N, C-alpha and C positions, 0 to 999 in steps of 0.2 A: 503493500500500499503506499500510498504517496500522493502531496498535495504539486500542484504545479501552478504556474502564474495563469489567470486569466487574459492580461491585457500585458502592456508592457507599463513596467514598475520603475521610479526612479531610486534614488540614494535618499532614504530618511524618510517613507511613506508606511504609512501603517496597511497590514493587507489584510488584515480582521476588524472587525469591531470586538469590542471586549467580552469575550466566552469566560460565561458563569463557571466554577469548578463543578464536575458532577460528585465531587465529594471534597474533604479540606479536613485536617486535624494538625492542631500545634504538634510541635514536639515536646516535652515533657516537661523540660527545662521554661516555657514559655507557659506553662497553663495557667499559673496563676498571676503571672504578669500581661496578660496580652488577651482579647477579646477573642472567644470561640469562634465565632460567627466572623467578624470582618477583620481581625487579624489587629488591631489598632491595639496600642498602650491602652490598658486597664485605668479609666481616671481612681480618683480618691473613691468615690462614692457608684462603685461599679454593682452590677447586680445582679444575683445570685441564686438561680432556681432553685425550685425544689427536689432535696433529693432525700434518701432515704435516713431515717434517724442513728444508725449503726455506721452510715459511713459519711467520710468528706467528699466535697463534691467535688470533681475534676473538672467541671466547665462551670467558666465565669463569661458574664457578658460586659459590655460596655453602654447597654440600655436594655429596655425592656423592650423593645423591637426587634435588636439583635439576637436576644434570648427566644422571640416568638419566631423569626424568621428559621432559629437554628433547632434543630430538636434530634439530640444522638439517641441514637434507639435501644443505647444500653448504658445506664449508669453501672458501669462496670470496677471493681477494685483494683487496684495496681497487678497487670498482669506480669507473668514470668520474666517477660523478655527487657535488655537491659532501656532501650527505650521503645515505647509502646506505639507511636506515632503510628509504622505501618500497620500495627493491629487493628489500632481505632478506625483508621483510612480502609481500611478493608472490610470492618464491621459495619459501618457507614454504605459501604459500598455496594455488600451483598443487602444491607437491609434494602436499599434503593432498589437494584437489582430485583431482587425477588418479590418486592411488591409492584416494582413497573412488570411483572409477568403472569400479576395473577395468579399469586401460588401457584405456578407453573413452571418448572424448569427442564431445558433438553437436557440432551446428552452428550454435544458439543464443547470441549473445553478450550479448546484452540483459540477461540474467539466470541471473548463477553461483550456484551451491547456497543458489537461492533469494534469492539478494539483487540487488538493482539495478547495473547498471555504466556507466549511461549511457554507455556503448561508443559509440554513435550520437552521441549530441551533444559528447562531448570532439573528435573527430576529424572527425567534417564541419560544427563552429561554429568549430573551432579554424582548418579550411584558410581560411577568412576574415580572418585575425589573421597579420602580419606577423610578429609576435614573441609566440609564444604562450607560456609558460613550461609551460602543462599539457602543451599537446603535445610540446614538446621533451622533459621528462619523462616522457612516454610515451610516447615512440621509444626513447629512449634507454637506459632500464629493458625494453624488449622485446628489443634488441637484445643487452642483457647479461644477461638471461634464457636466454634462445639460448644464448649462447656456454657459460654455466656450466652448465646443467642439457642443454643438447641440445630441441631443434627438436621438440616432440608431433605426432603423426602423426593425420588427422583432420579437421581442421581448420584454415585460414588467419587469423591474428589472435589467437590464445588468449593470448598472451602480451601482446598489449597492451589486451587486456580486464581480465585479472585486474589490470592496471595501473589501469585506469580502476575498477574495481571496490576498490583500495584507496584509490585516492583520494577517491572518492563514501562511502564507509565508513568509513575509518578512523578512530580517535580518540584524539586526544592521552592517555597515561596520565600522571597527574601524583601525585608522593610526596607525602610529609604536610605537606610544605613549599610545596605549589604548583608545583613545578618539573616543565615537561614534559621526562620521563626518558624517553619513547620513545610508540609507537605501537602499537594492536591494532585487529582486525576484530572483531566478534560476532557472533552467529548473527541469525536472523531476527527473535528477541525483543527485539532492543533495535535492529536494525540498521532496522526496519520502523517506528519512530516518529518521527513527523515533528517539522522545526521549525517554531517562532515564535517570536518576536520579546517574545511573552510568554507563555512557556511558562508549565506549570502542574504540571512536576514535572523532577528534576534526578539526578544520579546520583554516585556516589561507585567509590574503587573499594577493593578488598581483597583481602588472599592466607589461604592459609592459616594464617599468622602474626598476620593480625589480628582473623578470625574470632574472638567468646569459644568458651574452649575448651569448655563445655558444650554450643555447638551442633555443636561440633565432634566429639565426643566421642558425644553422642546420637544423631546421626545427622542423615539430611536433613530430619526429622519436624521441627525445632527450629527450621530456617531458615523465613527467609519465602518462602508460595505464590506462584507465579504468579497475580495480579491481573488483568490485563489481557488482551485476546484481536485477534486479527487480523481488522479488518474486511473483508480482501477477501486473497483468495489467488491470485487472476488466475492462476489453471491449477496454482495448489499447486507442493508442492517439486519436480517434476519440471521443471520448466521450465528450457531451457536444460541448464547445464553441471549439470544437477543433481542433485539428493538432496539431501537437508536434511545439509548438511556436519556430521559430531560434534565437539561441541567436546574439547577436551583437557585433563587436570588437568595444571598444572605450565606450563602452558607460558607464563605470565605473569599478572598479578592481575585476578582476577572483576571483574566491573560489577553493582552496586544500582543500581536507578531506584526512585526516592522523590519521594512528592508534595510539593509547595511552596506549593500552592490546595488550598481543598476540591474533590473532584472527584464528580462525579454520575456514575452507571451510562450505559451507553453514550457516555459524552462522552469527546473526540477524547484523547488521551494525548500531549503535545509537551515536546520539551526543545529548547534553544537551541544551535544550530551556530554562534553567533558571539558576538561582545561587544556584549553588552546595553546599555551607557554607549556606544556611538556612534552617530550621525544615519542617518537613516535612509536618508542615501545612501550612507554608507561601508557601511552591513549588504550593504543592497544589492549594492553592486560585488562585495563579496567575497564572498559567496553565490553571485554567480552564477560568479564566478571561480573557484572551486572546487568548487563543486558544480552545478552549469548549471541553474539556478533560478530564477527571479523570487521575492522572496516577497510574498504575497498576504495574509496573516496581520491580524487585526485592529487591530493597531496601524501597521502600515505601509499598508493603506488608509483608514484613521481620517481626516475631514472635518470639522474643520480637524484638525493635526497635531495628536498629544496634546501634553497641558502636557511630559514627559520632554523629546520630540523639540524640541520650540519652546526647552524651557531647555536644549542640547546644544549648541546650533547660536545658543544670543541672544550677542549683541556688542552694541555701541552706538557711537556717534560723537558726541561733543562738542568744541564748537571750546574751545580754551586760556585764555578767561574765564570757560569753563565755560557758554555757552549751547549748547542743545543744537540739534542742526541737523535737520532731517529728511532724513538719509542717505541713505534709499532712494531718491531722485528723482535721485542721484549716479551718472552711469554708471559709474565707477571705483571704487567702493567695494566691490565683490566683489573686483575685481584686487589692492586695497591689501590687503585683509581675506588674501587668498592669500598675498601678501608675509609679512605678519604670523603668519601656521601656518605659513610655511616658516622665519621666523626663528623661532620655538619647536622647530619639529623640528629646524632645527640644531642648538641650543644640548641639547636630549637627546640627536641622534646623537654630539655630541661627547663626551658624557660612558660613552654606553654603549662609543663604538667606541675613546677614547683615553683614556677614565678619567681625566680631568680635572676633577674635582668639584668644585673651587673656581672653575675657571672658569667652568662650569654652572650653579653656583648666581647667580653676579655677573648671568650673561647674561637667566637666567630671573627673577629675582627685579627686574631693570630692565624688562624688556619687559611684566612683569604691573603694576609700580607705574605705570610713564611711558607705556605703551601705542605706539602706533607714532602716529605724526606724519605725516601726507601735505595736502598742500600742492595747493589747487584747480587744477583743470585749465586755468582762467581767472581767475587770480587779478586782485583786484577791492580797492581799497582799504577797503571794507565786509567784508569776508570777512574772517575768520581761517581759519590751519589747521586743520585738522579732525583729531581725534586718537582713534585704533578703539583701542576697548577692549575686554577680555574681560567676560564676565559669572561667577563664582563660579561657576555650572554649566556652563560651557561645556566640553565635552568635550576641548579643550587644555589649560583650567584644569587640571581634573580631572587629565589626563596629566603637569603640569607639578609639581602638590602630590605627586604617587607622585615622583616622578623627584628634587625636593629634597628629600623625606622621606630616600629613599636618599643623596642625595649628601652630607645633611649630617652624617647618620650615618656615612657611612665617612671623612668630612674627620675625625671626632671620633676614631674607633677608627685612622686614618692616627698619629694626633697622640700619643697612649697610645701607640703600639706603638713609637714611638721611643721614649720614655723615659716610662714609666708611672710615675715618683717623683718625675717634675719637677712641680714646682708649678705653675707658669705652665702646663705644657703640661694640666695637669689641670683647670686653672679654664676655657682654652679649651675643652676639648673639652669641659668640661659643658654652657658656654654654646651653642656646635654642636648638642649635645644636646638641647639645650633648643628650637631652634628644628627639630631634625626633629619631637620630639615633638608639635610644636604642630602642623606642616601636614600630621602623621597623625593628628590629632584634627581639622582645620580642612576634610580629605577625607571621613571616616568621618561627621562631621555635615554635609557639603552633598549625599554621598550618600544620605545616609537621609532628609533632607528630599524628594528624587527617587523614593525609595523609598515613601514617602508614597502617592507616585499610580499607584507601576509597581512591586508586591510580588513583581514575577519577578527585581528583580535583587537579591531577597535572600541570592545564595549572597559575590555582593561584595559586599555590605553585611556581611555578617558577617565577612568576611575583614578590611576596612578598620576594624572594631571591633575585632578580636583585635590588629593592627597597631598600632592605639593605644593598647590598654592597655599592650600590651607594652612600647613606647615610654616609655610615663610611669612604669611599675613601675620598668623599668632605670632613668631619671633616679631616682626617689627612692634606689635602692640606690647612685647614685655615691658613688665615695668622696670627692667634692667638697666633701659636705657638710660633714666632717669628723667628727668625734663626735657622735652620736646617740643618747649615754645618755639625756638629755634628754626624747628622745622615745618613750619606751618605750610608756611608761604610754598615752600618745592614740595611738598604733599599737593597740595590744593592743585600748582601746575600739573603734577606728572601725574594725577587723578583726569586731568584735564586732557592730556596728550592721551592719554591712554583711555579715554572716555569716546575720544575720534573715532581712534583704532576699533573702539568695540564695534560701532556699529557698520564697521564694513564687511563684517562675516555677511554670508550669506541670512537672509530674513526668510522664514519658512511662516505659512501663513498657520491659521488652527489647529487644519487637518492635516498637516504634516508635509503634503504636497509642496513641489518648488517649480521655476518658472523656466529651468531649465529646457530646451529644445531637443537633448535626447540625451541616452547615456555617457556618449562621447564627450559633451559638452560639461555633462555632470562633473565626469572625472578629472576633466583638462583642469575646472574651477573647482574643484575641491582640493586639488595638487597645489595651488595657488595659494590659496587663502590656509592651507598647512602650512606652506614653505614660508608666507609670514610670519605667522603665528612663531612660527620655530626658529627663523633669523632675529625674532626681538630676546627670543629667549636667550638663544645660543651669545649671542652679544654683552645681556646680563649678564648670565650666566660667568662668561670669561674674566668680567670685572668683579662676580661676587666670593668666587669658588674657594679663594685661599681666603677667603675671611669664614667661609663654612664653611671647612675640612680643618682648618687649624685645631690640633690636638687630635686629630685620625690620622693614625698611620697609613690606614688602606682608603683614606681618601683623598690625602697629600699623595700618596703613589697614584692612583687614579689619572690626578692631573700632571704629573712627571710624564707618564705612558700616552695618555693620550691628547689629539688636539679636539675639542667639540665638534667642531665642525663638519671634522668627516663624519660625524654620526648624521649629516643630510644628506647622503646619498646615497641610494634605495640599496647597495652593496657593499660592502667593504669587506677587503682579502681578512682571514681569518689568522691574522701572522701576529697577533702582539706576544707571541710568544718569544720573537725575535728579539723584543726590546724589554721582555721579564727573565728577572734571576732572582734565583733566593739570595734572599740577603740578611741581615743582622737588622737591626731597631736600628743601631748607628748609622746607617746608609739612609735613611731617610731624613730628609733635610726636612728640618720643625724653624718654623714663620717665629722671629721675635716675638713679643707681647708688644701692642702698640694701641693707641684709643682709638676706638670705633670712631668711626666719622660720624657728620650728619649727612655724606655724600653716601659711604655705605649701607644707612640705611634707609636712603630714599633709593638707592638701587634695588633693596629687598625690597620694598614695598610696590616696585615697578616691578620686577620680577615676578612676583607673587601674584598680583594682578593679570600676567598677563599670560601665567599658567593655568588661573582660571576662568579668562575668557578661552581661551584654549579648550580646557574642559565643559564648558558651556557648549562651543561649537560643535563640539563631537557628542555629548550628549543630546544635543537636540537632533541630530542624526539616528543615536541609537532611542532613544525615547520620545522625542517631540519636547515642542515648547511648554506642554502645561505638563510635562510630568514634574516630579518629586524632586529627583535626581539633579534637574536641571535647574529647578529651582533653589533648593540648597547652593549649588555650584553659587545661583546667581545670589545669591544673600551670603554668602560667606566673601564678595568681592565689596561688602559696603562696612564702608567703618565706620 
């Protein structure tokens, strides 16, 4: 099954109206903080439905209206699974499907409600695995469903099939901050959209509270229409437990599919089911584990591998004397590299599990700066130890930058929480915030370079630029600068200049449609606008990087090794290894302390706004002018 475009579609256009879910369930950790119907955070005076006197309520609502719209079929006690969201979603879906069939159940389990279950693949393939988490979840979930809902008559295995359907079709529901708050299953208009590692569409979540008022008041005619169609019905809606199961208002956020590339009429519509900033092997493994298929998209089958996939796995080996060795011939390189990757994963896991940001920062920066020393298998006097290093574009480098930005930010926040009026704490927190902002900026710049060769990662890139801009603006506002009365005029002037540039970006109307003549014109203008934004960002980055990277060995080394301008090119030879050697910390230059001037602060402000404006432009393409993320980005740029 697949969905295709019913007409030519430009970049940044909605392909569907808001599609309500068939069923929705919050993750366990959000059950007591978010509404079980609309997924919005609960107000202080939230509404609790009646529940059995001997049990705690599992569902809370932001209003009586949401409570009335949502009617969970079972007030179940805590289930045996670690996270009960899949079980609760399966129970809701089973209840809806069972009643929609007037208490009759057909024998086909490969497709339920028009949606593929992968029933045979999950159960048959999983039997060959000694410890298959998916199979264990299916079995435990089915047992709990029979216990809580009672066994359905008419067919054996219906509970297992519904669990398989949820595992195959459920999508993570995110809030405006990008947190995964729950999971939902949508009907064929969304679920029949196939995966690609180079997709041409993305999706966003909306609720009645976030749809523009004029669209809600004036009716369905103001909402985007369905512009895609099923390429094959494969027996139609009557296949399996079927019928076309109806969506219901109020049982979770609606979803809207939106183009991120120009799409020709009858072209396949694709989205991603996985993280696109992973190398091919990791994507393939995740897709097979979660969805039981081997991806054969253009990116996965490219020979030679695409530039982005080569970059995401790029490592290099050099001797401590700087001599690059032909390490591909060394049989132990893969094992040494795996050990290196495990060390980075260990440092990140330590931070996430034990909340020790200081230790995490020290370990990650040491690994990124010095690499991993590996003695030769057969030591020879003329053969020096080898040092494995990660390229800036390596997927583990990206993970490390993300973690370091977060860890330094947490350290700064913790310091200020101890005593916000303490001058020493303010200055130390300022230094930590500076390094956090630098890692956020580096992550945005590096992923932008990858974006030039693979535009489908636009959603990730938009978020990275948003985070970088917010970090820089936060640093600009820091009280550690002291009085900034002398800066008022320059900030006003810079804001005026940036505001003028801001309105030179493409303006989309409220429906998300644009005025380009064809996709070729769109692509050309998109490239021109991106280059304008990035040129400004690079110019300012070169002026402010030394200030941001001060007191971070790895960040200082980054500036020594690269010219940010080559990140503007579509492809850059992956040859940084010829310029990197394993050095001890004494060889890394350190800037002398100096007074931070008004000019630095002005550059910081300008750079932050440039990042936020570019994030706004990309967010308009991904989410539309009325989206929550676009609104958040615009709000962040207002001082």
